[in-house]
C-alpha positions as CSV (number, residue, x, y, z in Angstrom):
1,M,-11.6,1.4,-0.4
2,S,-8.8,4.1,-1.2
3,Q,-6.7,4.2,-4.1
4,R,-3.7,5.4,-2.5
5,A,-1.3,2.8,-1.0
6,T,-1.3,2.9,2.9
7,V,1.8,2.2,4.9
8,N,0.3,-1.5,5.6
9,D,0.2,-1.9,1.6
10,V,3.5,-1.2,1.4
11,E,4.7,-3.6,4.1
12,I,2.9,-6.1,2.2
13,R,2.9,-5.5,-1.6
14,G,5.8,-3.1,-1.8
15,P,6.0,0.7,-3.2
16,V,5.4,-0.9,-6.9
């Protein structure tokens, strides 16, 4: 798994 946030992660968890 990548440690960088993907666009999908940002949609779910947000930028923080």
